[in-house]
LUMMARMI-132462 format. One record per residue (C-alpha): residue number from 1; residue in three letters; chain; x, y, z. Coordinates in Angstrom, 1 decimal. Example, Ala and Ser with C-alpha at 12.3 -4.5 7.8 and 13.67 -1.06 7.14 Angstrom:
BEGIN
     k     r   c        u        v        w
     1   ala   A     12.3     -4.5      7.8
     2   ser   A     13.7     -1.1      7.1
END
This chain:
BEGIN
     k     r   c        u        v        w
     1   met   A    -63.9     -0.5     31.4
     2   ser   A    -64.9     -4.2     30.9
     3   asp   A    -62.3     -6.5     29.4
     4   ala   A    -65.1     -8.7     28.0
     5   ile   A    -64.5     -9.5     24.4
     6   leu   A    -68.0    -11.0     24.1
     7   gln   A    -71.1     -9.9     25.9
     8   val   A    -74.5    -11.5     25.2
     9   lys   A    -77.5     -9.7     26.7
    10   gly   A    -81.1    -10.9     26.7
    11   leu   A    -80.5    -13.3     23.8
    12   lys   A    -83.6    -14.9     22.5
    13   val   A    -83.8    -17.3     19.5
    14   ala   A    -86.9    -19.0     18.2
    15   tyr   A    -87.6    -21.6     15.6
    16   gly   A    -91.2    -21.0     14.5
    17   gly   A    -93.2    -21.0     17.7
    18   ile   A    -90.5    -22.8     19.7
    19   gln   A    -88.3    -20.6     22.0
    20   ala   A    -84.9    -22.3     21.7
    21   val   A    -83.0    -19.7     23.7
    22   lys   A    -84.9    -17.8     26.4
    23   gly   A    -83.2    -14.4     27.1
    24   ile   A    -79.8    -15.4     28.3
    25   asp   A    -77.0    -13.2     29.5
    26   phe   A    -73.3    -14.1     29.7
    27   glu   A    -69.8    -12.8     28.8
    28   val   A    -66.4    -14.0     27.9
    29   his   A    -63.4    -12.0     29.0
    30   gln   A    -60.1    -11.5     27.0
    31   gly   A    -57.8    -14.5     27.4
    32   glu   A    -60.4    -16.7     29.1
    33   leu   A    -61.4    -20.3     28.3
    34   val   A    -65.1    -20.5     29.2
    35   ser   A    -67.2    -23.7     28.9
    36   leu   A    -70.9    -23.8     28.2
    37   ile   A    -72.2    -27.2     29.2
    38   gly   A    -75.7    -28.8     29.1
    39   ala   A    -77.7    -31.7     27.8
    40   asn   A    -78.3    -32.4     24.1
    41   gly   A    -81.0    -29.9     22.9
    42   ala   A    -80.4    -27.4     25.7
    43   gly   A    -79.7    -24.6     23.1
    44   lys   A    -75.9    -24.5     23.2
    45   thr   A    -75.4    -24.8     19.4
    46   thr   A    -78.2    -22.4     18.7
    47   thr   A    -76.5    -19.9     20.9
    48   leu   A    -73.2    -20.2     19.0
    49   lys   A    -75.0    -19.9     15.7
    50   ala   A    -76.7    -16.7     16.8
    51   ile   A    -73.4    -15.2     17.9
    52   thr   A    -71.8    -16.0     14.5
    53   gly   A    -74.7    -14.7     12.4
    54   met   A    -75.8    -18.2     11.2
    55   gln   A    -79.1    -18.0     13.1
    56   pro   A    -81.5    -15.0     13.3
    57   val   A    -81.9    -13.4     16.7
    58   thr   A    -85.4    -12.8     18.0
    59   asp   A    -84.3    -10.3     20.7
    60   gly   A    -81.3     -9.2     22.6
    61   ser   A    -77.8     -8.0     21.8
    62   ile   A    -74.5     -9.5     20.9
    63   ile   A    -71.5     -7.3     21.6
    64   tyr   A    -68.1     -8.4     20.3
    65   ala   A    -65.0     -6.3     20.9
    66   gly   A    -67.1     -3.4     22.2
    67   lys   A    -69.4     -3.3     19.1
    68   ala   A    -72.9     -4.7     18.5
    69   val   A    -72.7     -7.3     15.8
    70   asn   A    -76.3     -8.4     15.6
    71   gly   A    -77.2     -9.0     12.0
    72   lys   A    -73.6     -9.2     10.7
    73   gly   A    -72.8    -12.1      8.5
    74   ser   A    -70.2    -14.8      9.3
    75   tyr   A    -67.9    -13.4      6.7
    76   asp   A    -67.8    -10.0      8.4
    77   leu   A    -67.2    -11.6     11.8
    78   val   A    -64.3    -13.6     10.6
    79   arg   A    -62.7    -10.4      9.4
    80   leu   A    -63.1     -9.1     12.9
    81   gly   A    -61.4    -12.1     14.4
    82   leu   A    -64.4    -14.2     15.5
    83   ala   A    -64.2    -17.8     14.2
    84   met   A    -66.1    -21.0     14.9
    85   val   A    -65.4    -24.7     14.5
    86   pro   A    -68.9    -26.1     13.9
    87   glu   A    -70.3    -29.3     15.2
    88   gly   A    -69.7    -32.0     12.6
    89   arg   A    -66.4    -30.2     11.5
    90   gly   A    -67.7    -29.0      8.1
    91   val   A    -64.4    -29.6      6.2
    92   phe   A    -64.3    -29.2      2.4
    93   thr   A    -64.3    -32.9      1.6
    94   arg   A    -63.1    -32.6     -2.0
    95   met   A    -60.2    -30.3     -1.1
    96   thr   A    -56.8    -31.4      0.2
    97   ile   A    -55.7    -30.6      3.8
    98   his   A    -53.5    -27.8      2.5
    99   glu   A    -56.4    -26.3      0.4
   100   asn   A    -58.7    -26.4      3.5
   101   leu   A    -56.1    -24.5      5.5
   102   leu   A    -55.8    -21.9      2.7
   103   met   A    -59.6    -21.5      2.8
   104   gly   A    -59.3    -20.7      6.5
   105   ala   A    -57.1    -17.7      5.5
   106   tyr   A    -59.4    -16.4      2.8
   107   val   A    -59.8    -13.0      4.5
   108   arg   A    -56.0    -12.5      4.6
   109   asn   A    -53.6    -11.2      1.9
   110   asp   A    -50.3    -11.6      3.7
   111   lys   A    -48.9    -14.6      1.7
   112   lys   A    -45.8    -15.1      3.8
   113   gly   A    -47.8    -14.9      7.0
   114   val   A    -50.3    -17.4      5.7
   115   glu   A    -47.6    -19.9      4.8
   116   ala   A    -46.0    -19.4      8.3
   117   asp   A    -49.3    -20.1      9.9
   118   ile   A    -49.8    -23.2      7.9
   119   glu   A    -46.5    -24.4      9.2
   120   arg   A    -47.6    -23.5     12.7
   121   val   A    -50.8    -25.6     12.3
   122   phe   A    -48.7    -28.5     11.0
   123   gly   A    -46.6    -28.1     14.2
   124   ile   A    -49.7    -28.4     16.3
   125   phe   A    -51.1    -31.3     14.2
   126   pro   A    -48.1    -33.3     12.7
   127   arg   A    -50.6    -35.8     11.2
   128   leu   A    -52.0    -33.1      9.0
   129   lys   A    -48.5    -32.3      7.7
   130   glu   A    -47.9    -35.9      6.8
   131   arg   A    -51.1    -35.9      4.7
   132   arg   A    -51.2    -32.4      3.4
   133   asp   A    -52.1    -33.5     -0.1
   134   gln   A    -54.8    -36.0      1.0
   135   leu   A    -58.4    -35.2      0.3
   136   ala   A    -60.2    -34.1      3.5
   137   gly   A    -63.2    -36.4      2.9
   138   thr   A    -60.9    -39.5      3.1
   139   met   A    -59.7    -38.7      6.6
   140   ser   A    -61.0    -40.1      9.9
   141   gly   A    -63.3    -38.1     12.1
   142   gly   A    -60.5    -37.2     14.5
   143   glu   A    -58.3    -36.0     11.7
   144   gln   A    -61.1    -33.9     10.3
   145   gln   A    -61.6    -32.3     13.7
   146   met   A    -57.9    -31.4     13.7
   147   leu   A    -58.3    -29.9     10.3
   148   ala   A    -61.4    -27.9     11.2
   149   met   A    -59.5    -26.5     14.2
   150   gly   A    -56.4    -25.8     12.2
   151   arg   A    -58.5    -24.1      9.5
   152   ala   A    -60.1    -21.8     12.1
   153   leu   A    -56.7    -20.8     13.5
   154   met   A    -55.7    -19.7     10.0
   155   cys   A    -57.8    -16.6     10.3
   156   gln   A    -55.9    -15.6     13.4
   157   pro   A    -59.0    -15.5     15.7
   158   lys   A    -59.2    -13.3     18.7
   159   leu   A    -62.2    -15.4     19.9
   160   leu   A    -62.6    -19.0     18.9
   161   leu   A    -65.9    -20.8     19.4
   162   leu   A    -65.7    -24.6     19.5
   163   asp   A    -68.9    -26.6     19.1
   164   glu   A    -68.7    -30.2     20.5
   165   pro   A    -65.1    -30.8     19.4
   166   ser   A    -65.0    -34.3     21.0
   167   met   A    -68.2    -35.6     19.6
   168   gly   A    -67.9    -39.0     18.0
   169   leu   A    -64.1    -39.3     18.6
   170   ser   A    -62.1    -42.2     20.1
   171   pro   A    -60.8    -41.7     23.6
   172   ile   A    -57.3    -41.3     22.4
   173   met   A    -58.4    -38.6     19.9
   174   val   A    -60.5    -36.9     22.6
   175   asp   A    -57.3    -36.6     24.7
   176   lys   A    -55.4    -35.1     21.8
   177   ile   A    -58.2    -32.5     21.0
   178   phe   A    -58.5    -31.3     24.6
   179   glu   A    -54.7    -31.1     24.8
   180   val   A    -54.7    -28.9     21.7
   181   ile   A    -57.5    -26.7     23.1
   182   ala   A    -55.5    -26.1     26.2
   183   asp   A    -52.4    -25.2     24.2
   184   ile   A    -54.4    -22.7     22.0
   185   ser   A    -55.7    -21.1     25.1
   186   lys   A    -52.2    -20.8     26.6
   187   gln   A    -51.2    -19.0     23.4
   188   gly   A    -53.6    -16.2     24.2
   189   val   A    -56.6    -17.1     22.1
   190   thr   A    -59.9    -16.5     23.9
   191   ile   A    -62.1    -19.6     23.7
   192   leu   A    -65.8    -20.3     24.2
   193   leu   A    -66.2    -24.1     24.4
   194   val   A    -69.5    -25.9     24.0
   195   glu   A    -69.1    -29.5     25.0
   196   gln   A    -71.2    -32.4     26.2
   197   asn   A    -68.3    -33.9     28.0
   198   ala   A    -68.9    -31.7     31.0
   199   lys   A    -66.0    -33.0     33.1
   200   arg   A    -63.3    -32.5     30.5
   201   ala   A    -64.8    -29.1     29.5
   202   leu   A    -64.8    -27.8     33.1
   203   glu   A    -61.3    -29.2     33.8
   204   leu   A    -60.0    -27.0     31.0
   205   ala   A    -62.0    -23.9     31.7
   206   arg   A    -61.6    -20.9     34.0
   207   arg   A    -65.4    -20.3     34.2
   208   gly   A    -68.5    -22.1     33.2
   209   tyr   A    -72.2    -21.8     32.4
   210   val   A    -74.8    -24.5     32.6
   211   met   A    -77.6    -24.4     30.0
   212   asp   A    -80.9    -26.2     30.3
   213   ser   A    -84.0    -25.9     28.1
   214   gly   A    -82.8    -22.6     26.5
   215   ala   A    -81.9    -20.9     29.8
   216   leu   A    -78.7    -20.5     31.8
   217   thr   A    -79.3    -22.2     35.1
   218   met   A    -75.9    -22.0     36.8
   219   thr   A    -72.7    -20.0     36.5
   220   gly   A    -69.4    -19.8     38.4
   221   ser   A    -65.8    -20.8     38.4
   222   ala   A    -65.2    -24.0     36.5
   223   asp   A    -63.8    -25.7     39.6
   224   ala   A    -66.9    -24.8     41.7
   225   leu   A    -69.2    -26.2     39.0
   226   leu   A    -67.1    -29.3     38.7
   227   his   A    -67.6    -30.0     42.4
   228   asp   A    -71.2    -28.9     42.6
   229   pro   A    -73.5    -31.8     43.5
   230   arg   A    -76.2    -30.7     41.1
   231   val   A    -73.7    -30.6     38.2
   232   arg   A    -72.2    -33.9     39.2
   233   ala   A    -75.6    -35.6     39.3
   234   ala   A    -76.9    -34.1     36.1
   235   tyr   A    -73.8    -34.1     33.8
   236   leu   A    -71.1    -36.2     35.4
   237   gly   A    -73.2    -39.3     36.2
   238   glu   A    -72.4    -39.2     39.9
END
C-alpha cells in the first residue's frame, strides 16, 4: 500500500485555449518535504490552485489521503487537513495578528487546543507574539509571511502547500522563513514547496520535481537535482 498522502495523475488545467498544465503526474509521501521548482510561468502556482480546489481541473485526478478530491472546495479540504499558504500571503489586513490566527482555526471547535496552538505559533514566530494586537496590513512583507504560515498551521494540517514563501523578502527574512519550513517539516508535517529559489528549495527537500511550460521535465532526489548540470545551468545561474 502506498504511503503517498498526495497523488496527482494526468492533471491538466487550461485557461481558455491555453494549456497551463499538460497532464502531469507526481506524488508526495507522508512526512516528506518535496520541492517543485521552475521558472516563472511554468505552471507551479496553477498546479497548487488545482490541488486546493481554487482552479478548475480540465482532466486528471487528485487523490489526497487515499480519496479523490477533484471538485471539492477549499473549505472541505482544510477540514481534511490540506492547507495552503498562497503566493502574496493573503492575510486579513484589517484584522489583528491574533484574529488572523483565529481565522486559521475556523474549522476547529476545541477552544483550549486553539489557544495552545496560538502559543505554539508565537513560539515559532516571537515577533508575532510581540505584535499580537497589531493590524496585519501594517506589517512588513516578511512579518506577513510569518503570519500566513502561522495561520495555516492553526488548522493542524497533514499536508501543507507553500507557494513562493520567499518572494519579495529580504535575505535575512528569507533565511528565517526557510529555517521555519525546515522546523515544521521536522515536526512531521508533510510539505509541498513551490519556490523560485531553486537552490534553497532543493537544499531543504528530500525529493524534487522540475516544471517547465506546464510539464514535469525532471524528477529525482533533491541532492541529485541540486547537482545536475541542467538544473544548475537553468535555475542556479551556473
